[in-house]
N, C-alpha and C positions, 0 to 999 in steps of 0.2 A: 502493498500500500502506499500513498504519497503523505506520509505526514507532518504535519505541521507541532514544532514543541514550543511553548514558551518556557523560558527559563531552563532553556537547555547547557544553560553554561555553569546554570547552580549543583548543587551536591548530588539530589536526586536527580533530574531533567541532565546531568551528564551520562548519570550513568545510562537515564533512558533510552538515548540518542544511542549512544556504543549497541545495547542490545536492540534496539530497533534496528541499526545498520547491519548489527551480524547477523539477523536474522533474513536481509534479506531486502527491509524497507527503503524508501526512500527518505527523506527526513532533512525539514528546513530547520534550521535551528532561529529562535528571535527572542534579541536579550540585550537587558541595557548594561549589562556588565555590572549594575550595581550590587548586587551583590556574587553576582556567577565571575568566572575567570578564563580569558581568553587560554589560559592553558591548560584548561577542561573540557577545550572544545575539541569536536572527532572534526578531522578534517576532511572524510570526506562525505561531512554535511554541508549543505549550503546556511549560511550562516550571515541572519539581516542585525542588525547595530539598530534598536528602535526599543519605544516605550511603549507599555500601554497604557499610558496617561496620556500618548498621543493617538487622538482617535484617527487621525489620517495614515501615519507612519504605519498604524496596525490593518488598515483596511486594505493597503498599498500591498503590505506584504502578504499579507495572505491569499489578496489578488492574483499577485506573479504567483503565487506557488501552487494555487489551484489543489489544496490538499484535499483526499480523500475524507481525513479523518486529522482532531487534533490534540493534542495532551497537552494539558493546562496545568505547568506548573509554578508559573510565575506569581510571588505573592511577596507580601510581609509577612513575618510568622514569627513576632518575637510576643509573647501575652505582655512583659510590663510593658516595656513599648505602648504596645497597643493600649494599655492604660493608660498613661500619661499623654497620648497624642493619639485618639479613636478617629479622630477625620483623615490622618495620613492612613492609617486602616481601608477606610470606609472608600478612600478619593480610587487607592492603588486594586484594595482587592475585589472592591463591586465597581468601583464607576469604570477602571480598564478592563475589566470581565466582560461590561456590556457595552465594551468597544470593539473586543474580539470577538463577540457574540454576534453583534452587526455586520464585522466582518466577516465572520462566516456565512451569516445569511446572501449576502452579498455578492458572493461565491460556492452558493449552491452548496456548502458544505454540513454537514445536520448532524455528524458522530463526535461527541468530543468526551474525554474520559479527565474526566477534574481530579484533583489532586486536592483533596477536601482532609478532615483533619477528626480525631475522638473530643478537641477542645468545643467541637458543635454539641458534644452532651452535656457539658459543665460535672457537675458532678450529681454523677450516677446514683439513682435509686440500691441500687441490686448489681451484681456482679453475676458473672463475665457480662460486660457490654456486647449487646449484638444489635440489630441493624432497628430494631423496632422499640430501641430504649427511648423513651424522652429526649429533645432534644431541648437543653436551658443553658444554653452558651453563659458561661461567668465573665467574659471579657470580649472586647472589641475585636479581638483576633479572629476567637471562636465564631461571635454572633458578622463576622464579614464572610464569614466561611458558608455560614448556614444560609446570609440570604444569599447568596452568589448560586447554591443548591436549589433554594426555593423558584429563582428566576429560570434554573435551567428547566425547572419540572413546568412552569408552563411554556415555556417556551418548545417545550415538548406537547406539551396541549395544543399549543396554538399555532408552533410553526413546523411543528418535524422534526424539532431536534432528536437525535438518541443519546442521552447523557449515560455516562457512569460518574457513579461519585464512590471514591478510592475514602477510608476514612482511614486515616493511619494512625498509629501509634507511637511508639519510641524509633525511628528509622533509625539505624546505626552499620560500625561496621565498613568496609571497603573492599574496592574491587580492583587488582592489577594497580595501575597508575592514577585509579577515581578515589579520591577522598573527603573529609570532612573540614571545612576550612571557612570558618565564619569568624568576622571582624565584628563586635566582640563576640566570643564563642561563650555560648550559656547552657551546651548540650553534656551532659554527665561525663560520657566515653572522654571525650577530647581533651575535656577539663581535666581530668583523672591523669589521663597520659601525658600531658603535658606539665606534670609535679612528675614522672619520669627520666623524662626529658631534659629535667634541669630549669625550665622554663616558668616553672611557679614552685614555691617552697610544700604549701600543701595545699589538699581538697579541702574546702567547706562542704561542709554536713548540713541541714537545713531542718535542723530539729532531728530526734531522736525517739521522741514519744509517742509516735503516731499509734494505733490499734492495729499493730501488723509483728511479726514475731518477734524483729529485732529490733524496734521501732521504729525504724525509718521508711521512708514511701519506697512504694511497690511500684513500678512499672513495668509495660511489657515491651521491650524491647525487638527489632525486627531488623532481620540484616538485607542491606539496602539490594542484595541482591536477588532476595524475594520478593522484597517488594516491588522492584521493576518486575522480576517474574508474573506478578496479578495485573500490572498493566498491559502489556505485551497477552495473554490471556484474555484480558476484558477487548483489548481492542478486537482483537481476531475471534471474539464469539460471539456476537451479533446481540451481546445481552444490553439490557438498562437498567439502572437502579444502584442501589448502595449495596456494599461492601464493607466490613471491618476488615483492616487488618492486621493480623497481628498474632505472636502464637499460640495464646488461648492461656498463660503461664505468666510470670513474671519475675524479677532480680530485684529484690531491695536497694536501697544505696550502695549500704554498707557490702554487701555479695557482690556488687559490680566494680567497688573497692580491693576487695581479695581477692577477683577474678584479675584485675589490672595487673596484683602485686604478682599473682603467681604467675603471669603471663611473659610481664616486665621484669622481673628478680627483683623489682626496685621497692623499700619499703612503703611508701608513699603513707608521709604523715597525713592525718583526717584530724580534720577542728570540726566542734558543732557548735553551730548556732543557732540563731532564734530560725523557728518557723518563718516561712514565706507568707505574706497572706494568701489563703485563698488554695492551698496546697490540698490534696488529697490525698488520703491514707494509702490507696490502690485503684489503681486504673489496668482493669485487663481487657485485652476483646474475646469475642468469641465469634468465632470468625468461620464459622459454621458452614455460611454459605458460599464462601468466596470458596471452600474446598468444594462441597458441593457442586454447584452451580456453575462455576470457571474451572475445576478440577485443578486447584491449586495445593501445590506440596511443599511446605518450604523447606530447603535442604539446610541452613543452617540456623536451628534453633537454639543450640545452644549459647549461652551468654559466652561461656570461655571460647568457641572461637569465631564470636562476634567480636570480642578483645583483640584475639586473636590478627584479624586480618585488619583491624583498624590499626592496630599497634606497628603494625608490616608498613604500613602506610607510611605512617607518622615518622616513623625512624626513616622512611627513604624520603620525607619531605618534611624535615623537624620547622622549617618554616613555613611551611605550605607552600601554594603555587608561586610560581616566581612573580607573578602579577597581582 
């Protein structure tokens, strides 16, 4: 297929581009490189430098590419920042998404695989979180993703769009030359590995009095390769609707730190500090639907393997990407 990928120079998008190209698809990447990296771009893909918030840029790019489908990764995704500047998130994640949908409509492209998030659920009443768990976002980031899901549902009903919502839990790990490089870095595994690299002195643990076996938050970590496998299956399946993506169990903050110690051989000092406001004790995915409908089967569910792959990338790229 001819696939248009927004955010294809970012952490998740770059792995999607590589996987699509390896599978024989044609790919156009659209990215403003605000969070993405030129070094993460795959030379086999057509690259368009542009911004979703510029309507003409995205309309022109989609019009030239004439894609059969879109994978939409481009978004702001920092929960704390979204609380400080909600309009920034709605402008980028919602308004930019509307411009993308308008561009798709003008180019007669209707299929979109949308990078959504478990943040649309907020604090769940029960675990695991399934697709029919009530969606009550606790921050503007989650709200912006949910708003775009609802926009696409209306476009499905009124304009014949074919949307798939893939609701991620905690994307992690690395593949070959592609890994996680954010500024600032807020994700747990790369933050822990920075201690092993000697770039920071210790890792902070935000609370150890949660209702979990060791008192620290439990999250469902999913390997980036498994995550993208689900995207390709969704693209090729013809299915529509929502799918949660996670391993169905979780690892606590202390378990992740211990896995990093084991993989790196570094003691990795940890300091317990105050909880962050709004942190749920446990977030675990119910991903049976993706397994059943898409035939998805994660290859790397073990947290030790995820950390091992991430560590290999960070050792090879201690300062991240060159750009």
